[in-house]
gemmi code that builds the backbone of each chain (N, CA, C; Angstrom):
import gemmi

chains = {
    "A": [
        ("UNK", (66.641, -11.877, -46.275), (65.949, -10.771, -45.619), (66.233, -10.820, -44.124)),
        ("UNK", (66.430, -9.651, -43.532), (66.641, -9.599, -42.093), (65.548, -8.740, -41.467)),
        ("UNK", (65.180, -9.103, -40.281), (64.135, -8.342, -39.586), (64.676, -7.932, -38.226)),
        ("UNK", (64.086, -6.925, -37.602), (64.565, -6.526, -36.274), (64.418, -7.682, -35.279)),
        ("UNK", (65.339, -7.785, -34.337), (65.271, -8.880, -33.351), (63.936, -8.926, -32.601)),
        ("UNK", (63.369, -7.789, -32.318), (62.110, -7.789, -31.573), (61.000, -8.448, -32.392)),
        ("UNK", (61.048, -8.217, -33.725), (60.054, -8.864, -34.592), (60.258, -10.379, -34.616)),
        ("UNK", (61.533, -10.789, -34.611), (61.827, -12.227, -34.595), (61.330, -12.848, -33.290)),
        ("UNK", (61.541, -12.133, -32.178), (61.085, -12.658, -30.886), (59.557, -12.732, -30.841)),
        ("UNK", (58.917, -11.722, -31.414), (57.446, -11.737, -31.456), (56.940, -12.900, -32.324)),
        ("UNK", (57.645, -13.163, -33.412), (57.249, -14.281, -34.272), (57.415, -15.608, -33.533)),
        ("UNK", (58.510, -15.741, -32.788), (58.716, -16.972, -32.008), (57.646, -17.109, -30.921)),
        ("UNK", (57.254, -15.980, -30.347), (56.185, -16.017, -29.335), (54.877, -16.474, -29.965)),
        ("UNK", (54.640, -16.060, -31.194), (53.434, -16.492, -31.910), (53.475, -18.010, -32.145)),
        ("UNK", (54.656, -18.512, -32.533), (54.803, -19.954, -32.775), (54.514, -20.723, -31.478)),
        ("UNK", (55.069, -20.236, -30.372), (54.840, -20.913, -29.076), (53.370, -20.870, -28.692)),
        ("UNK", (52.763, -19.724, -28.892), (51.365, -19.550, -28.515), (50.447, -20.467, -29.326)),
        ("UNK", (50.734, -20.595, -30.610), (49.903, -21.463, -31.458), (50.097, -22.933, -31.080)),
        ("UNK", (51.317, -23.288, -30.717), (51.523, -24.674, -30.261), (50.707, -24.924, -28.990)),
        ("UNK", (50.740, -23.965, -28.072), (49.986, -24.130, -26.824), (48.497, -24.285, -27.114)),
        ("UNK", (48.002, -23.565, -28.117), (46.587, -23.693, -28.475), (46.268, -25.116, -28.931)),
        ("UNK", (47.137, -25.670, -29.763), (46.918, -27.035, -30.252), (46.973, -28.031, -29.099)),
        ("UNK", (47.965, -27.871, -28.248), (48.128, -28.795, -27.113), (46.882, -28.726, -26.211)),
        ("UNK", (46.442, -27.516, -25.896), (45.284, -27.369, -25.008), (44.013, -27.941, -25.631)),
        ("UNK", (43.914, -27.857, -26.959), (42.723, -28.389, -27.628), (42.712, -29.913, -27.611)),
        ("UNK", (43.884, -30.507, -27.366), (43.993, -31.967, -27.407), (43.916, -32.647, -26.052)),
        ("UNK", (44.081, -31.879, -25.000), (44.089, -32.521, -23.687), (42.693, -33.017, -23.338)),
        ("UNK", (42.655, -34.194, -22.720), (41.366, -34.752, -22.303), (40.807, -33.849, -21.200)),
        ("UNK", (39.552, -33.420, -21.330), (39.003, -32.479, -20.346), (38.900, -33.082, -18.943)),
        ("UNK", (38.930, -32.217, -17.943), (38.942, -32.660, -16.552), (37.749, -33.513, -16.164)),
        ("UNK", (36.565, -33.241, -16.728), (35.371, -34.000, -16.346), (35.420, -35.451, -16.822)),
        ("UNK", (36.268, -35.737, -17.817), (36.326, -37.087, -18.384), (36.769, -38.114, -17.343)),
        ("UNK", (37.746, -37.736, -16.536), (38.382, -38.710, -15.639), (37.470, -39.183, -14.514)),
        ("UNK", (36.843, -38.293, -13.737), (35.914, -38.800, -12.722), (34.725, -39.525, -13.338)),
        ("UNK", (34.327, -39.101, -14.537), (33.208, -39.774, -15.195), (33.574, -41.217, -15.542)),
        ("UNK", (34.774, -41.432, -16.066), (35.211, -42.797, -16.389), (35.377, -43.615, -15.110)),
        ("UNK", (35.940, -42.989, -14.090), (36.105, -43.686, -12.808), (34.765, -44.109, -12.231)),
        ("UNK", (33.801, -43.222, -12.262), (32.456, -43.540, -11.750), (31.798, -44.653, -12.539)),
        ("UNK", (31.923, -44.587, -13.860), (31.336, -45.632, -14.718), (31.965, -46.990, -14.430)),
        ("UNK", (33.293, -46.990, -14.285), (34.012, -48.239, -14.042), (33.562, -48.869, -12.715)),
        ("UNK", (33.460, -48.002, -11.711), (33.039, -48.478, -10.387), (31.630, -49.063, -10.448)),
        ("UNK", (30.757, -48.373, -11.146), (29.374, -48.844, -11.282), (29.328, -50.190, -12.016)),
        ("UNK", (30.129, -50.315, -13.060), (30.147, -51.542, -13.855), (30.655, -52.724, -13.028)),
        ("UNK", (31.751, -52.517, -12.323), (32.332, -53.616, -11.524), (31.351, -54.031, -10.421)),
        ("UNK", (30.726, -53.038, -9.780), (29.759, -53.355, -8.721), (28.568, -54.120, -9.296)),
        ("UNK", (28.129, -53.729, -10.482), (26.992, -54.411, -11.106), (27.345, -55.862, -11.417)),
        ("UNK", (28.539, -56.076, -11.976), (28.957, -57.435, -12.314), (29.118, -58.269, -11.044)),
        ("UNK", (29.697, -57.653, -10.020), (29.964, -58.397, -8.787), (28.684, -58.705, -8.016)),
        ("UNK", (27.623, -57.975, -8.308), (26.354, -58.241, -7.614), (25.835, -59.632, -7.949)),
        ("UNK", (26.162, -60.108, -9.161), (25.756, -61.451, -9.557), (24.296, -61.555, -9.955)),
        ("UNK", (23.557, -60.474, -9.867), (22.150, -60.514, -10.290), (22.073, -60.206, -11.783)),
        ("UNK", (21.498, -61.134, -12.554), (21.508, -60.958, -14.022), (20.956, -59.604, -14.481)),
        ("UNK", (19.880, -59.158, -13.872), (19.287, -57.892, -14.329), (20.223, -56.721, -14.040)),
        ("UNK", (20.870, -56.768, -12.882), (21.790, -55.678, -12.519), (23.038, -55.732, -13.411)),
        ("UNK", (23.513, -56.966, -13.663), (24.686, -57.120, -14.543), (24.376, -56.562, -15.929)),
        ("UNK", (23.196, -56.912, -16.436), (22.808, -56.451, -17.781), (22.689, -54.932, -17.802)),
        ("UNK", (21.989, -54.379, -16.805), (21.807, -52.921, -16.776), (23.153, -52.210, -16.624)),
        ("UNK", (24.007, -52.764, -15.757), (25.322, -52.156, -15.538), (26.183, -52.207, -16.792)),
        ("UNK", (26.116, -53.337, -17.513), (26.921, -53.485, -18.721), (26.464, -52.512, -19.801)),
        ("UNK", (25.145, -52.444, -19.979), (24.611, -51.534, -21.005), (24.924, -50.082, -20.621)),
        ("UNK", (24.731, -49.763, -19.340), (25.012, -48.399, -18.879), (26.474, -48.038, -19.066)),
        ("UNK", (27.345, -49.001, -18.789), (28.783, -48.758, -18.937), (29.142, -48.524, -20.407)),
        ("UNK", (28.634, -49.427, -21.264), (28.955, -49.318, -22.691), (28.439, -47.995, -23.258)),
        ("UNK", (27.194, -47.663, -22.945), (26.626, -46.416, -23.471), (27.336, -45.197, -22.895)),
        ("UNK", (27.588, -45.259, -21.588), (28.244, -44.123, -20.931), (29.641, -43.877, -21.477)),
        ("UNK", (30.399, -44.974, -21.621), (31.770, -44.827, -22.120), (31.774, -44.332, -23.564)),
        ("UNK", (30.854, -44.908, -24.364), (30.771, -44.454, -25.767), (30.421, -42.970, -25.818)),
        ("UNK", (29.495, -42.554, -24.978), (29.102, -41.142, -24.958), (30.256, -40.234, -24.562)),
        ("UNK", (31.010, -40.656, -23.548), (32.156, -39.850, -23.099), (33.212, -39.726, -24.200)),
        ("UNK", (33.509, -40.864, -24.841), (34.539, -40.849, -25.884), (34.083, -39.987, -27.067)),
        ("UNK", (32.811, -40.134, -27.427), (32.290, -39.311, -28.523), (32.376, -37.825, -28.186)),
        ("UNK", (32.044, -37.498, -26.933), (32.094, -36.089, -26.519), (33.511, -35.542, -26.617)),
        ("UNK", (34.487, -36.365, -26.242), (35.889, -35.923, -26.315), (36.331, -35.795, -27.774)),
        ("UNK", (35.918, -36.782, -28.606), (36.319, -36.743, -30.010), (35.694, -35.567, -30.746)),
        ("UNK", (34.453, -35.266, -30.412), (33.785, -34.139, -31.077), (34.451, -32.821, -30.718)),
        ("UNK", (34.997, -32.788, -29.511), (35.650, -31.564, -29.031), (36.998, -31.351, -29.743)),
        ("UNK", (37.649, -32.464, -30.085), (38.986, -32.370, -30.692), (38.870, -32.261, -32.204)),
        ("UNK", (39.209, -31.123, -32.763), (39.146, -30.951, -34.212), (40.545, -30.937, -34.811)),
        ("UNK", (41.485, -31.295, -33.989), (42.857, -31.263, -34.436), (43.616, -32.356, -33.680)),
        ("UNK", (44.607, -32.920, -34.346), (45.359, -34.004, -33.706), (46.793, -33.558, -33.497)),
        ("UNK", (47.209, -33.539, -32.253), (48.557, -33.053, -31.950), (49.612, -33.983, -32.563)),
        ("UNK", (50.716, -33.418, -33.005), (51.785, -34.215, -33.603), (52.357, -35.168, -32.559)),
        ("UNK", (52.461, -36.438, -32.953), (52.842, -37.451, -31.966), (54.258, -37.227, -31.415)),
        ("UNK", (55.131, -36.600, -32.231), (56.504, -36.360, -31.745), (56.513, -35.440, -30.531)),
        ("UNK", (55.477, -34.620, -30.395), (55.444, -33.707, -29.250), (55.279, -34.487, -27.945)),
        ("UNK", (54.522, -35.574, -28.001), (54.329, -36.388, -26.790), (55.623, -37.150, -26.495)),
        ("UNK", (56.196, -37.760, -27.539), (57.505, -38.394, -27.415), (57.558, -39.551, -26.434)),
        ("UNK", (58.759, -40.038, -26.198), (58.955, -41.205, -25.330), (58.577, -40.886, -23.875)),
        ("UNK", (58.928, -39.678, -23.428), (58.632, -39.309, -22.033), (57.124, -39.312, -21.781)),
        ("UNK", (56.389, -38.724, -22.704), (54.934, -38.683, -22.569), (54.338, -40.072, -22.651)),
        ("UNK", (54.847, -40.873, -23.616), (54.347, -42.240, -23.770), (54.595, -43.074, -22.519)),
        ("UNK", (55.779, -42.909, -21.948), (56.108, -43.660, -20.730), (55.219, -43.223, -19.562)),
        ("UNK", (54.932, -41.939, -19.497), (54.068, -41.447, -18.415), (52.669, -42.048, -18.531)),
        ("UNK", (52.156, -42.110, -19.755), (50.815, -42.691, -19.972), (50.828, -44.172, -19.607)),
        ("UNK", (51.882, -44.887, -20.066), (51.982, -46.323, -19.780), (52.104, -46.568, -18.275)),
        ("UNK", (52.924, -45.757, -17.599), (53.118, -45.939, -16.154), (51.812, -45.670, -15.403)),
        ("UNK", (51.100, -44.621, -15.807), (49.820, -44.284, -15.174), (48.849, -45.469, -15.290)),
        ("UNK", (48.773, -46.030, -16.493), (47.859, -47.151, -16.738), (48.272, -48.375, -15.929)),
        ("UNK", (49.575, -48.700, -15.994), (50.050, -49.904, -15.305), (49.854, -49.809, -13.791)),
        ("UNK", (50.121, -48.643, -13.227), (49.966, -48.477, -11.774), (48.501, -48.682, -11.376)),
        ("UNK", (47.586, -48.089, -12.134), (46.164, -48.234, -11.796), (45.710, -49.690, -11.925)),
        ("UNK", (46.136, -50.352, -12.994), (45.750, -51.763, -13.188), (46.329, -52.611, -12.059)),
        ("UNK", (47.604, -52.385, -11.741), (48.265, -53.177, -10.700), (47.579, -52.967, -9.346)),
        ("UNK", (47.251, -51.726, -9.037), (46.588, -51.436, -7.756), (45.213, -52.117, -7.707)),
        ("UNK", (44.448, -51.956, -8.785), (43.099, -52.522, -8.816), (43.097, -54.031, -8.727)),
        ("UNK", (43.910, -54.663, -9.580), (43.943, -56.136, -9.605), (44.559, -56.671, -8.317)),
        ("UNK", (45.654, -56.059, -7.883), (46.333, -56.525, -6.667), (45.436, -56.425, -5.447)),
        ("UNK", (44.798, -55.288, -5.273), (43.926, -55.109, -4.116), (42.723, -56.044, -4.195)),
        ("UNK", (42.152, -56.169, -5.384), (40.996, -57.056, -5.570), (41.339, -58.492, -5.204)),
        ("UNK", (42.490, -58.973, -5.702), (42.897, -60.357, -5.418), (43.199, -60.549, -3.931)),
        ("UNK", (43.847, -59.558, -3.343), (44.182, -59.669, -1.919), (42.905, -59.696, -1.067)),
        ("UNK", (41.951, -58.857, -1.400), (40.689, -58.829, -0.647), (39.917, -60.127, -0.841)),
        ("UNK", (39.940, -60.657, -2.075), (39.250, -61.919, -2.345), (39.883, -63.045, -1.534)),
        ("UNK", (41.226, -63.043, -1.481), (41.931, -64.085, -0.727), (41.619, -63.986, 0.760)),
        ("UNK", (41.368, -62.757, 1.224), (41.070, -62.549, 2.645), (39.592, -62.777, 2.951)),
        ("UNK", (38.819, -63.082, 1.922), (37.406, -63.372, 2.122), (36.541, -62.137, 2.342)),
        ("UNK", (37.047, -60.994, 1.951), (36.262, -59.754, 2.104), (35.173, -59.717, 1.025)),
        ("UNK", (33.940, -59.371, 1.413), (32.889, -59.294, 0.397), (33.129, -58.127, -0.582)),
        ("UNK", (32.646, -58.265, -1.810), (32.764, -57.240, -2.866), (34.240, -56.833, -3.115)),
        ("UNK", (35.127, -57.819, -3.263), (36.546, -57.465, -3.401), (36.856, -56.632, -4.651)),
        ("UNK", (36.244, -56.990, -5.767), (36.556, -56.271, -7.013), (36.065, -54.825, -6.931)),
        ("UNK", (34.886, -54.657, -6.346), (34.342, -53.298, -6.247), (35.208, -52.439, -5.333)),
        ("UNK", (35.583, -53.010, -4.201), (36.441, -52.250, -3.274), (37.801, -51.986, -3.919)),
        ("UNK", (38.310, -52.998, -4.644), (39.590, -52.831, -5.324), (39.527, -51.753, -6.398)),
        ("UNK", (38.336, -51.532, -6.916), (38.172, -50.545, -7.997), (38.089, -49.112, -7.454)),
        ("UNK", (37.804, -48.982, -6.157), (37.657, -47.624, -5.581), (38.947, -46.796, -5.744)),
        ("UNK", (40.113, -47.349, -5.358), (41.323, -46.538, -5.560), (41.639, -46.293, -7.031)),
        ("UNK", (41.198, -47.223, -7.895), (41.426, -47.026, -9.334), (40.590, -45.831, -9.818)),
        ("UNK", (39.319, -45.815, -9.378), (38.448, -44.693, -9.771), (38.986, -43.381, -9.214)),
        ("UNK", (39.451, -43.429, -7.974), (40.016, -42.217, -7.374), (41.292, -41.804, -8.104)),
        ("UNK", (42.091, -42.805, -8.486), (43.319, -42.530, -9.227), (43.030, -41.877, -10.564)),
        ("UNK", (41.971, -42.353, -11.217), (41.577, -41.736, -12.485), (41.110, -40.297, -12.259)),
        ("UNK", (40.250, -40.131, -11.254), (39.656, -38.807, -11.017), (40.706, -37.767, -10.641)),
        ("UNK", (41.654, -38.168, -9.800), (42.661, -37.197, -9.334), (43.944, -37.244, -10.176)),
        ("UNK", (44.288, -38.457, -10.645), (45.536, -38.598, -11.398), (45.409, -38.188, -12.858)),
        ("UNK", (44.215, -38.357, -13.429), (44.019, -38.006, -14.838), (44.392, -36.554, -15.124)),
        ("UNK", (43.833, -35.613, -14.377), (44.205, -34.213, -14.615), (45.691, -33.946, -14.369)),
        ("UNK", (46.276, -34.656, -13.396), (47.714, -34.472, -13.141), (48.523, -34.971, -14.347)),
        ("UNK", (48.097, -36.123, -14.884), (48.764, -36.666, -16.077), (48.654, -35.682, -17.241)),
        ("UNK", (47.462, -35.107, -17.430), (47.273, -34.146, -18.520), (48.183, -32.929, -18.340)),
        ("UNK", (48.283, -32.490, -17.099), (49.127, -31.337, -16.806), (50.598, -31.653, -17.124)),
        ("UNK", (51.018, -32.869, -16.777), (52.392, -33.285, -17.052), (52.629, -33.360, -18.565)),
        ("UNK", (51.667, -33.968, -19.287), (51.820, -34.094, -20.736), (51.869, -32.721, -21.400)),
        ("UNK", (51.097, -31.796, -20.873), (51.109, -30.426, -21.419), (52.516, -29.817, -21.287)),
        ("UNK", (53.095, -29.992, -20.092), (54.442, -29.453, -19.864), (55.457, -30.101, -20.814)),
        ("UNK", (55.318, -31.428, -20.973), (56.246, -32.147, -21.862), (56.126, -31.612, -23.289)),
        ("UNK", (54.887, -31.452, -23.759), (54.683, -31.049, -25.156), (55.146, -29.613, -25.398)),
        ("UNK", (54.934, -28.756, -24.409), (55.333, -27.361, -24.597), (56.836, -27.161, -24.434)),
        ("UNK", (57.505, -28.157, -23.828), (58.950, -28.001, -23.614), (59.772, -28.473, -24.808)),
        ("UNK", (59.121, -29.065, -25.796), (59.864, -29.546, -26.971), (60.416, -28.363, -27.764)),
        ("UNK", (61.544, -28.579, -28.461), (62.042, -27.512, -29.345), (60.969, -27.119, -30.355)),
        ("UNK", (60.969, -25.858, -30.738), (59.909, -25.372, -31.631), (59.954, -26.028, -33.000)),
        ("UNK", (61.135, -26.394, -33.447), (61.248, -27.000, -34.776), (62.510, -27.830, -34.819)),
        ("UNK", (62.642, -28.572, -35.913), (63.825, -29.420, -36.066), (63.640, -30.703, -35.306)),
        ("UNK", (64.741, -31.230, -34.763), (64.677, -32.516, -34.059), (63.831, -32.398, -32.826)),
        ("UNK", (62.936, -33.389, -32.632), (62.081, -33.382, -31.455), (62.370, -34.590, -30.647)),
    ],
    "B": [
        ("UNK", (70.217, -29.054, -39.760), (69.250, -28.182, -40.433), (69.805, -26.750, -40.489)),
        ("UNK", (69.803, -26.157, -41.686), (70.335, -24.801, -41.799), (69.209, -23.784, -41.647)),
        ("UNK", (69.563, -22.656, -41.052), (68.575, -21.600, -40.844), (68.306, -20.891, -42.176)),
        ("UNK", (67.044, -20.659, -42.452), (66.701, -19.917, -43.675), (65.415, -19.132, -43.439)),
        ("UNK", (65.544, -17.824, -43.502), (64.364, -16.981, -43.324), (63.437, -17.180, -44.523)),
        ("UNK", (62.158, -17.431, -44.233), (61.197, -17.730, -45.300), (60.118, -16.647, -45.327)),
        ("UNK", (60.184, -15.807, -46.354), (59.209, -14.707, -46.465), (57.775, -15.219, -46.566)),
        ("UNK", (57.603, -16.333, -47.250), (56.248, -16.868, -47.445), (55.619, -17.254, -46.106)),
        ("UNK", (56.402, -17.891, -45.249), (55.893, -18.320, -43.948), (55.765, -17.139, -42.994)),
        ("UNK", (56.671, -16.163, -43.128), (56.723, -15.108, -42.105), (55.536, -14.141, -42.134)),
        ("UNK", (54.818, -14.078, -43.236), (53.632, -13.200, -43.272), (52.739, -13.563, -42.081)),
        ("UNK", (52.249, -12.579, -41.308), (51.611, -12.870, -40.017), (50.540, -13.970, -40.046)),
        ("UNK", (49.621, -13.882, -40.994), (48.546, -14.879, -41.012), (49.096, -16.267, -41.330)),
        ("UNK", (50.013, -16.318, -42.289), (50.565, -17.627, -42.656), (51.453, -18.181, -41.540)),
        ("UNK", (52.127, -17.294, -40.803), (52.933, -17.772, -39.671), (52.020, -18.443, -38.641)),
        ("UNK", (50.858, -17.835, -38.414), (49.904, -18.430, -37.464), (49.428, -19.793, -37.954)),
        ("UNK", (49.080, -19.850, -39.239), (48.566, -21.108, -39.798), (49.648, -22.196, -39.751)),
        ("UNK", (50.834, -21.849, -40.219), (51.910, -22.851, -40.272), (52.330, -23.278, -38.861)),
        ("UNK", (52.313, -22.334, -37.911), (52.652, -22.689, -36.523), (51.645, -23.683, -35.959)),
        ("UNK", (50.380, -23.469, -36.259), (49.353, -24.421, -35.809), (49.583, -25.779, -36.470)),
        ("UNK", (49.815, -25.748, -37.771), (49.988, -27.018, -38.492), (51.250, -27.751, -38.050)),
        ("UNK", (52.277, -26.996, -37.656), (53.535, -27.624, -37.231), (53.345, -28.439, -35.952)),
        ("UNK", (52.322, -28.105, -35.194), (52.074, -28.831, -33.942), (51.042, -29.938, -34.115)),
        ("UNK", (50.570, -30.136, -35.343), (49.494, -31.108, -35.547), (49.879, -32.178, -36.561)),
        ("UNK", (49.198, -33.311, -36.460), (49.274, -34.317, -37.521), (48.364, -33.852, -38.656)),
        ("UNK", (47.170, -33.421, -38.294), (46.217, -32.856, -39.249), (45.398, -31.813, -38.515)),
        ("UNK", (44.816, -30.914, -39.280), (43.932, -29.915, -38.664), (42.717, -29.732, -39.550)),
        ("UNK", (41.582, -29.647, -38.910), (40.332, -29.423, -39.604), (40.302, -27.973, -40.124)),
        ("UNK", (39.752, -27.787, -41.328), (39.667, -26.448, -41.922), (38.962, -25.481, -40.973)),
        ("UNK", (37.864, -25.942, -40.375), (37.090, -25.054, -39.491), (37.877, -24.694, -38.235)),
        ("UNK", (38.672, -25.655, -37.769), (39.511, -25.364, -36.594), (40.491, -24.238, -36.928)),
        ("UNK", (41.136, -24.363, -38.086), (42.093, -23.319, -38.493), (41.380, -21.975, -38.644)),
        ("UNK", (40.239, -22.007, -39.314), (39.477, -20.774, -39.552), (39.114, -20.096, -38.235)),
        ("UNK", (38.575, -20.884, -37.311), (38.129, -20.302, -36.035), (39.315, -19.866, -35.173)),
        ("UNK", (40.377, -20.648, -35.191), (41.515, -20.347, -34.325), (42.289, -19.129, -34.811)),
        ("UNK", (42.455, -19.039, -36.124), (43.207, -17.897, -36.659), (42.300, -16.678, -36.827)),
        ("UNK", (40.992, -16.933, -36.887), (40.056, -15.812, -36.994), (39.954, -15.262, -38.402)),
        ("UNK", (39.807, -16.180, -39.366), (39.688, -15.767, -40.765), (38.342, -16.198, -41.319)),
        ("UNK", (37.965, -15.576, -42.432), (36.778, -16.056, -43.146), (37.182, -17.297, -43.949)),
        ("UNK", (36.183, -18.034, -44.420), (36.469, -19.221, -45.243), (37.332, -18.861, -46.449)),
        ("UNK", (36.933, -17.771, -47.118), (37.643, -17.423, -48.353), (39.070, -16.947, -48.059)),
        ("UNK", (39.247, -16.204, -46.973), (40.597, -15.726, -46.635), (41.507, -16.902, -46.287)),
        ("UNK", (40.966, -17.859, -45.537), (41.788, -19.029, -45.186), (42.099, -19.850, -46.435)),
        ("UNK", (41.097, -20.022, -47.298), (41.326, -20.781, -48.540), (42.444, -20.152, -49.353)),
        ("UNK", (42.425, -18.822, -49.410), (43.453, -18.128, -50.195), (44.848, -18.398, -49.621)),
        ("UNK", (44.947, -18.298, -48.284), (46.258, -18.536, -47.648), (46.698, -19.980, -47.836)),
        ("UNK", (45.755, -20.902, -47.712), (46.116, -22.321, -47.868), (46.530, -22.622, -49.303)),
        ("UNK", (45.860, -21.970, -50.253), (46.242, -22.168, -51.657), (47.672, -21.688, -51.897)),
        ("UNK", (48.005, -20.544, -51.310), (49.386, -20.028, -51.446), (50.385, -21.033, -50.877)),
        ("UNK", (50.059, -21.556, -49.700), (50.963, -22.520, -49.061), (51.020, -23.830, -49.853)),
        ("UNK", (49.879, -24.221, -50.399), (49.837, -25.463, -51.176), (50.650, -25.322, -52.459)),
        ("UNK", (50.546, -24.166, -53.091), (51.313, -23.940, -54.327), (52.823, -23.962, -54.064)),
        ("UNK", (53.192, -23.568, -52.847), (54.611, -23.611, -52.480), (55.039, -25.014, -52.063)),
        ("UNK", (54.074, -25.907, -51.991), (54.376, -27.287, -51.584), (54.485, -27.451, -50.083)),
        ("UNK", (53.990, -26.453, -49.321), (54.143, -26.493, -47.871), (52.998, -27.212, -47.150)),
        ("UNK", (51.842, -27.292, -47.761), (50.735, -27.996, -47.100), (50.079, -28.969, -48.079)),
        ("UNK", (49.416, -29.953, -47.485), (48.601, -30.893, -48.260), (47.177, -30.745, -47.771)),
        ("UNK", (46.251, -30.685, -48.707), (44.846, -30.497, -48.352), (44.072, -31.742, -48.787)),
        ("UNK", (43.319, -32.284, -47.847), (42.518, -33.476, -48.152), (41.050, -33.160, -47.961)),
        ("UNK", (40.246, -33.572, -48.899), (38.803, -33.391, -48.757), (38.153, -34.761, -48.679)),
        ("UNK", (37.299, -34.938, -47.687), (36.639, -36.226, -47.506), (35.232, -35.973, -46.991)),
        ("UNK", (34.459, -37.021, -46.932), (33.112, -36.906, -46.390), (33.025, -37.686, -45.092)),
        ("UNK", (32.487, -37.047, -44.068), (32.194, -37.740, -42.811), (30.677, -37.820, -42.759)),
        ("UNK", (30.147, -39.028, -43.071), (28.710, -39.137, -43.285), (28.391, -38.388, -44.575)),
        ("UNK", (27.500, -37.439, -44.479), (27.168, -36.662, -45.686), (27.848, -35.302, -45.687)),
        ("UNK", (28.594, -35.042, -44.623), (29.220, -33.724, -44.505), (30.632, -33.711, -45.077)),
        ("UNK", (30.920, -32.735, -45.909), (32.293, -32.637, -46.414), (33.224, -32.151, -45.313)),
        ("UNK", (34.394, -32.712, -45.277), (35.366, -32.277, -44.266), (36.715, -32.060, -44.946)),
        ("UNK", (37.260, -30.880, -44.715), (38.556, -30.557, -45.302), (39.610, -30.565, -44.203)),
        ("UNK", (40.655, -31.328, -44.429), (41.748, -31.410, -43.458), (43.037, -30.921, -44.101)),
        ("UNK", (43.882, -30.346, -43.281), (45.128, -29.770, -43.788), (46.286, -30.287, -42.945)),
        ("UNK", (47.404, -30.541, -43.602), (48.605, -30.884, -42.830), (49.827, -30.278, -43.489)),
        ("UNK", (50.846, -30.101, -42.691), (52.104, -29.565, -43.205), (52.835, -30.686, -43.944)),
        ("UNK", (53.259, -30.420, -45.144), (53.994, -31.442, -45.916), (55.424, -31.546, -45.360)),
        ("UNK", (56.150, -32.584, -45.734), (57.564, -32.652, -45.305), (58.348, -31.410, -45.715)),
        ("UNK", (58.069, -30.890, -46.929), (58.763, -29.663, -47.367), (58.362, -28.482, -46.480)),
        ("UNK", (57.098, -28.446, -46.101), (56.619, -27.382, -45.215), (57.257, -27.475, -43.839)),
        ("UNK", (57.401, -28.705, -43.356), (58.039, -28.894, -42.038), (59.494, -28.431, -42.078)),
        ("UNK", (60.160, -28.788, -43.168), (61.578, -28.398, -43.293), (61.697, -26.874, -43.389)),
        ("UNK", (60.819, -26.259, -44.175), (60.866, -24.800, -44.333), (60.553, -24.103, -43.012)),
        ("UNK", (59.582, -24.652, -42.292), (59.214, -24.059, -41.002), (60.373, -24.186, -40.011)),
        ("UNK", (60.990, -25.369, -39.983), (62.118, -25.575, -39.064), (63.255, -24.610, -39.389)),
        ("UNK", (63.537, -24.433, -40.685), (64.616, -23.523, -41.092), (64.243, -22.080, -40.741)),
        ("UNK", (62.972, -21.736, -40.888), (62.530, -20.373, -40.578), (62.642, -20.097, -39.072)),
        ("UNK", (62.208, -21.056, -38.273), (62.307, -20.893, -36.814), (63.776, -20.758, -36.405)),
        ("UNK", (64.628, -21.572, -37.030), (66.070, -21.481, -36.720), (66.596, -20.097, -37.084)),
        ("UNK", (66.126, -19.550, -38.205), (66.567, -18.208, -38.619), (66.104, -17.161, -37.605)),
        ("UNK", (64.863, -17.288, -37.153), (64.343, -16.349, -36.147), (65.160, -16.449, -34.855)),
        ("UNK", (65.465, -17.684, -34.477), (66.233, -17.884, -33.235), (67.638, -17.299, -33.363)),
        ("UNK", (68.201, -17.422, -34.551), (69.538, -16.848, -34.777), (69.511, -15.332, -34.641)),
        ("UNK", (68.482, -14.724, -35.214), (68.358, -13.256, -35.151), (68.257, -12.804, -33.693)),
        ("UNK", (67.422, -13.534, -32.951), (67.223, -13.179, -31.538), (68.507, -13.420, -30.746)),
        ("UNK", (69.138, -14.563, -31.017), (70.358, -14.906, -30.265), (71.481, -13.891, -30.530)),
        ("UNK", (71.596, -13.468, -31.784), (72.654, -12.498, -32.140), (72.456, -11.176, -31.389)),
        ("UNK", (71.190, -10.861, -31.155), (70.908, -9.564, -30.511), (70.984, -9.661, -28.996)),
        ("UNK", (70.995, -10.911, -28.491), (70.996, -11.105, -27.050), (69.661, -10.766, -26.415)),
        ("UNK", (68.590, -10.808, -27.242), (67.270, -10.403, -26.774), (66.492, -11.524, -26.090)),
        ("UNK", (67.008, -12.761, -26.218), (66.223, -13.918, -25.818), (65.440, -13.720, -24.538)),
        ("UNK", (64.115, -13.895, -24.664), (63.238, -13.748, -23.522), (62.843, -15.106, -22.975)),
        ("UNK", (62.391, -15.956, -23.893), (61.998, -17.307, -23.501), (62.934, -18.286, -24.168)),
        ("UNK", (63.643, -19.133, -23.403), (64.567, -20.066, -24.031), (63.849, -21.110, -24.849)),
        ("UNK", (64.479, -21.583, -25.906), (63.926, -22.698, -26.665), (65.053, -23.501, -27.280)),
    ],
}
model = gemmi.Model(1)
for chain_id, residues in chains.items():
    chain = gemmi.Chain(chain_id)
    for i, (resn, *xyz) in enumerate(residues, 1):
        res = gemmi.Residue()
        res.name, res.seqid = resn, gemmi.SeqId(i, " ")
        for name, pos in zip(("N", "CA", "C"), xyz):
            atom = gemmi.Atom()
            atom.name, atom.element = name, gemmi.Element(name[0])
            atom.pos, atom.b_iso = gemmi.Position(*pos), 0.0
            res.add_atom(atom)
        chain.add_residue(res)
    model.add_chain(chain)
structure = gemmi.Structure()
structure.add_model(model)
structure.setup_entities()
């Protein structure tokens, strides 16, 4: 069967549009990143305070807060994007984002501790929290571009 | 992969469903229903047609006490979809109409 070219183009546009819907439904929402950054900062500060009651409250708050955030994201996602769409480029971007934040946080924390600065871990965590808050949405935007740029079918 | 126009997939509603499934590992029945804008029975009918063709797999499970139906494109469905998209691209390419590259 043959169809007019315009119908074929419209069908391809439908395929692209539906893929974009799936991709958008899977991206971690913008509020997630500053929320995780804030929780992390609060947890590290609580632990570094050294006061048992503050450590306990901070740990419980962190665990509950993180669980709540993850549940909220999971409840929102009713579909799981095909992993081939993320591919090696997307995977490397996620790994690089994580490694850079860990390296910055640990490196700065250790350097501040060596220099005798008070609250080194908490201060070291500030750029990590900021990186999550500002970098998370940028990472999502990059992953969206990667996923939408894949061929519509066949080899991915 | 050879291009092959697939009448079963090309029907507008099924093209929408299969396009969504092609981008997913699995999709919740309610997600498909809400996204495509169909009633439960209309979506069930389309999924049954696709399942009979061997293009989708339907799984029913319970999450807590709630039944949950998930759908995914089978390997045969993926191959048919890929061949159909290639056929569409060929039609567009032959006409020189290409608007968005892929």
